[in-house]
C-alpha positions in Angstrom: 32.5 -64.5 -21.7 33.4 -64.0 -25.4 34.3 -60.4 -26.2 34.9 -58.8 -29.6 36.7 -55.5 -29.2 36.9 -53.0 -32.2 39.6 -50.4 -31.8 41.4 -47.8 -33.9 44.8 -49.2 -32.9 46.8 -50.8 -30.1 50.4 -50.3 -31.4 50.2 -47.3 -33.7 51.7 -43.8 -33.1 51.8 -42.7 -29.5 48.3 -41.6 -28.3 45.9 -41.6 -25.5 43.3 -43.8 -27.1 45.7 -46.5 -28.1 47.1 -46.5 -24.6 43.7 -46.8 -23.1 42.7 -49.6 -25.4 45.8 -51.5 -24.4 44.9 -51.1 -20.8 41.4 -52.5 -21.5 43.0 -55.5 -23.3 45.3 -56.1 -20.4 42.5 -55.9 -17.9 40.5 -58.5 -19.9 43.3 -61.0 -20.2 41.5 -63.5 -18.0 41.1 -67.3 -18.1 37.3 -66.8 -18.1 37.4 -64.4 -21.0 37.9 -65.1 -24.7 39.0 -61.8 -26.3 39.2 -61.0 -30.0 40.5 -57.6 -31.1 40.2 -56.1 -34.6 42.4 -52.9 -35.0 41.7 -50.8 -38.1 45.0 -48.9 -38.2 47.6 -51.3 -36.9 49.9 -52.8 -39.5 50.7 -56.5 -39.9 54.0 -55.9 -38.1 52.0 -55.4 -34.9 51.2 -59.1 -34.8 54.6 -59.9 -33.3 54.2 -57.2 -30.6 50.7 -58.3 -29.8 51.8 -61.9 -29.4 54.4 -60.7 -26.9 52.2 -58.3 -25.0 48.9 -60.1 -25.2 49.5 -63.8 -26.0 46.0 -64.8 -24.9 44.0 -62.6 -27.4 43.0 -63.2 -31.0 44.3 -60.1 -32.8 43.6 -58.9 -36.3 45.3 -55.8 -37.6 43.9 -54.2 -40.8 46.7 -51.8 -41.9 44.2 -48.9 -42.3 42.0 -50.8 -44.7 38.4 -49.9 -43.7 36.8 -52.6 -45.8 39.1 -55.3 -44.4 38.2 -54.0 -40.9 34.5 -54.4 -41.5 35.0 -57.9 -43.0 37.2 -59.1 -40.1 34.7 -57.6 -37.6 31.8 -59.4 -39.3 33.9 -62.6 -39.6 34.3 -62.5 -35.8 30.6 -63.4 -35.6 31.7 -67.0 -36.1 33.1 -66.8 -32.6 29.6 -66.0 -31.3 30.6 -63.0 -29.1 28.5 -62.4 -26.0 29.8 -58.8 -25.7 30.8 -56.3 -28.4 33.0 -53.4 -27.2 33.6 -50.4 -29.4 36.8 -48.5 -28.8 35.8 -45.4 -30.7 32.4 -43.9 -31.3 33.0 -43.9 -35.1 32.7 -47.7 -34.9 29.4 -47.6 -33.0 27.2 -48.4 -36.0 29.3 -51.4 -36.9 29.3 -52.6 -33.3 25.6 -52.2 -33.0 25.0 -54.3 -36.2 27.3 -57.1 -35.0 25.9 -57.0 -31.5 22.3 -57.3 -32.9 23.3 -60.2 -35.2 25.0 -62.0 -32.4 22.4 -61.1 -29.8 25.2 -59.7 -27.7 25.5 -56.8 -25.3 27.1 -53.6 -26.7 29.6 -51.3 -24.9 30.9 -48.0 -26.4 33.9 -46.0 -25.0 34.1 -42.2 -25.1 37.4 -40.4 -24.7 37.4 -36.6 -25.3 37.2 -34.0 -27.9 35.7 -36.4 -30.5 32.4 -36.5 -28.7 32.2 -32.8 -27.5 30.5 -31.8 -30.8 27.3 -33.4 -32.2 27.9 -36.8 -33.7 26.0 -37.9 -36.8 22.5 -39.2 -36.2 23.4 -42.7 -37.2 26.2 -42.8 -34.6 24.0 -41.2 -32.0 21.4 -43.8 -32.8 23.8 -46.7 -32.3 25.2 -45.3 -29.1 21.7 -44.8 -27.7 21.2 -48.5 -28.1 24.3 -49.5 -26.3 23.9 -51.4 -23.0 26.7 -49.4 -21.5 28.6 -46.2 -22.4 32.0 -45.8 -20.7 33.6 -42.3 -20.6 37.2 -41.7 -19.6 36.2 -38.8 -17.4 33.2 -37.0 -16.0 34.2 -33.9 -18.0 34.1 -36.0 -21.2 30.7 -37.4 -20.2 29.3 -34.0 -19.3 30.5 -32.4 -22.6 29.2 -35.3 -24.6 25.6 -35.3 -23.2 25.4 -31.5 -23.8 25.3 -32.1 -27.5 24.4 -35.7 -27.9 21.2 -37.5 -26.7 23.0 -40.2 -24.5 21.1 -41.9 -21.7 22.8 -40.9 -18.4 21.7 -44.1 -16.6 23.8 -46.2 -19.0 26.9 -44.0 -18.7 29.8 -45.0 -16.5 33.1 -43.3 -15.7 36.3 -45.3 -16.0 39.3 -43.1 -15.4 42.6 -43.9 -17.1 45.3 -45.5 -14.9 49.0 -45.8 -14.8 50.3 -48.6 -17.1 51.3 -51.6 -15.0 54.6 -51.7 -16.9 55.4 -48.2 -15.8 58.2 -48.4 -13.3 60.4 -45.7 -11.8 63.9 -47.1 -12.0 66.5 -46.1 -9.4 68.9 -44.7 -11.9 66.2 -42.3 -13.0 65.8 -40.8 -9.6 68.4 -38.1 -10.2 68.0 -34.3 -10.3 69.4 -31.8 -12.7 71.3 -28.9 -11.1 69.2 -26.6 -13.3 65.7 -25.6 -12.1 63.2 -26.7 -14.7 59.6 -27.1 -15.5 58.2 -29.7 -17.9 55.4 -30.3 -20.4 54.9 -33.6 -22.2 52.3 -33.2 -24.9 51.6 -33.1 -28.6 52.0 -29.6 -30.3 49.2 -30.0 -32.8 47.6 -27.1 -34.6 44.3 -28.9 -34.3 44.7 -29.3 -30.5 46.0 -25.9 -29.4 44.7 -26.3 -25.9 47.5 -27.8 -24.0 48.8 -24.5 -22.7 52.3 -24.4 -24.1 51.8 -20.9 -25.4 50.7 -19.5 -22.0 53.7 -21.1 -20.2 56.1 -19.5 -22.7 54.4 -16.2 -22.2 54.9 -16.6 -18.4 58.6 -17.2 -18.8 59.8 -13.5 -19.1 58.3 -12.8 -15.6 59.7 -16.1 -14.1 63.2 -15.5 -15.5 63.5 -12.3 -13.5 63.4 -14.1 -10.2 64.7 -17.5 -11.5 67.3 -16.6 -14.2 68.5 -20.2 -14.4 65.0 -21.6 -15.1 64.5 -23.8 -18.1 61.2 -24.9 -19.7 61.5 -28.4 -21.2 59.0 -29.3 -23.8 58.7 -33.0 -24.9 56.6 -34.0 -27.9 56.2 -33.3 -31.6 53.5 -31.8 -33.8 52.9 -29.3 -36.6 52.4 -26.6 -33.9 56.0 -26.7 -32.8 57.4 -24.0 -35.3 54.8 -21.5 -34.0 55.8 -22.1 -30.4 59.5 -21.8 -31.2 58.7 -18.5 -32.9 56.7 -17.4 -29.9 59.7 -18.2 -27.6 61.9 -16.0 -29.8 59.3 -13.2 -29.7 59.1 -13.3 -26.0 62.9 -13.2 -25.7 63.1 -16.6 -23.9 64.3 -18.9 -26.7 67.4 -19.6 -24.7 65.3 -20.9 -21.8 62.9 -23.1 -23.7 64.2 -26.5 -24.8 62.2 -28.4 -27.4 63.2 -32.0 -27.2 60.8 -33.5 -29.7 59.9 -37.2 -29.4 62.2 -38.9 -26.9 63.0 -42.4 -25.8 61.4 -43.9 -22.7 64.7 -43.6 -20.9 65.0 -39.9 -21.8 61.4 -39.3 -20.8 62.0 -40.9 -17.5 65.0 -38.6 -16.9 62.9 -35.6 -17.8 60.2 -36.5 -15.3 62.8 -37.2 -12.6 64.8 -34.1 -13.2 62.0 -31.5 -13.4 60.9 -29.4 -10.5 57.2 -29.0 -11.6 55.0 -30.6 -14.3 53.0 -27.8 -16.0 50.2 -28.3 -18.5 47.4 -25.7 -18.1 45.1 -27.3 -20.7 41.6 -26.1 -21.5 40.0 -29.2 -23.1 41.8 -32.2 -21.7 39.7 -35.4 -21.8 41.7 -36.9 -19.0 45.4 -36.1 -18.8 47.4 -39.3 -18.7 50.7 -37.5 -18.4 49.5 -36.0 -15.0 49.6 -39.6 -13.6 53.1 -40.2 -14.8 54.4 -36.9 -13.4 52.6 -37.6 -10.1 54.1 -41.1 -10.0 57.5 -39.5 -10.1 56.5 -37.4 -7.1 56.2 -34.1 -9.0 53.7 -31.4 -8.2 51.4 -30.6 -11.1 50.1 -27.2 -12.3 47.0 -27.8 -14.5 43.9 -26.0 -15.8 40.7 -25.7 -13.8 38.3 -26.0 -16.7 38.6 -29.6 -17.9 39.2 -33.2 -16.7 42.4 -32.1 -15.1 40.4 -31.3 -12.0 39.5 -35.1 -11.7 43.2 -35.9 -11.4 44.9 -33.0 -9.8 43.7 -32.0 -6.3 44.2 -28.2 -5.7 46.6 -27.4 -2.9 47.2 -31.1 -2.3 48.8 -32.7 -5.3 49.4 -29.5 -7.2 47.7 -26.2 -8.2 44.7 -25.6 -10.5 44.7 -22.3 -12.4 42.8 -20.5 -15.0 44.4 -21.9 -18.2 43.8 -18.7 -20.1 45.5 -16.5 -17.5 49.3 -16.1 -18.0 49.4 -14.2 -14.7 47.9 -17.1 -12.7 50.1 -19.6 -14.4 53.2 -17.5 -13.7 52.2 -17.0 -10.1 51.6 -20.7 -9.5 55.0 -21.7 -11.0 56.7 -18.9 -9.0 55.1 -20.0 -5.7 56.1 -23.7 -6.1 59.6 -22.8 -7.3 60.1 -20.6 -4.3 58.8 -23.2 -1.8 60.6 -26.5 -2.2 59.0 -28.0 0.9 55.6 -27.4 -0.6 56.7 -29.0 -3.8 58.0 -32.1 -2.1 54.8 -32.4 0.0 52.5 -32.1 -3.0 54.7 -34.6 -4.9 54.4 -37.2 -2.1 50.6 -36.6 -2.0 50.4 -37.0 -5.8 52.3 -40.3 -5.7 50.1 -41.6 -3.0 47.0 -40.6 -5.0 48.2 -42.4 -8.1 48.8 -45.6 -6.1 45.4 -45.4 -4.5 43.1 -44.1 -7.1 44.7 -44.6 -10.5 46.4 -48.0 -10.2 46.0 -50.7 -12.8 44.4 -53.2 -10.3 41.7 -50.6 -9.5 41.1 -49.9 -13.2 40.7 -53.7 -13.8 38.4 -54.1 -10.9 36.2 -51.2 -12.0 36.0 -52.4 -15.6 35.1 -55.9 -14.6 32.5 -54.5 -12.2 30.9 -52.4 -14.9 30.8 -55.4 -17.4 29.4 -57.8 -14.8 26.5 -55.4 -14.2 25.3 -55.7 -17.8 
């Protein structure tokens, strides 16, 4: 099989789409597959990293040059691809043209908020003609078909998975003496649905019973100043620690040291960070209105709450902090679920199964 894969990026700024695209590439590194990847936003410096991570693929970064991206994608026709995969719906038209010229099959991937509003008619038209549409979650698929005329019989779900290079080192398995809760997520003004604000509003109540409690926030974004100001207004600035972007080692320590992972989001397309927290054996508190419900099992691997209710969020955190045995049991259940349902071998198997059926 000869595959052409058009992606936004593989090695750009941290993000869920780039991470998912890397997992797809890794899953397709097979002796029977010739894989060519054209990445619109990756810089030329990414070539070295690509050669180290994916030595088998033919990789073409375009440094944000859209015209170069189109030219390199069209040039890949010389390789006579039998399958064209589109790593973002915005590339569906280009993918459809190339697939038509090459008489190849077309697969389009859908992730989250980008497809929860009506797409342009030209993009809808291209996606309607795809042989397969793969969504990262059932929630994403459901939201997408509400506002876009996609054929359900061509739509498959392929959940994210834990990166095969993700390992829990022994030196990370240490606990802080301070009781803490953790959120790892961007704080973007355009994505104010992660639930940071509701957790901060829950802190005054929680600090009455747990005066040593600390809320650790990892991640950056233009929404951070507003959250810092909210913490001051709530009188909890001393108990909310904003760490910004951190190293992998520091992130591992944060996961290991926390008591509970908390992200009561409202519009999460999947929630990759839930997998990481669960892999560390941490119970998760998540929202009950988005794709979080496909990852977190209520009363088994964590608690699902109304993400708009500060009272529910506070009650869930209070319950788990007060019951360490429940926390530990849910943490073990979560780690087992990740190993069984969200492992890379399972992801690879399901992807290959979906492509073989074309």
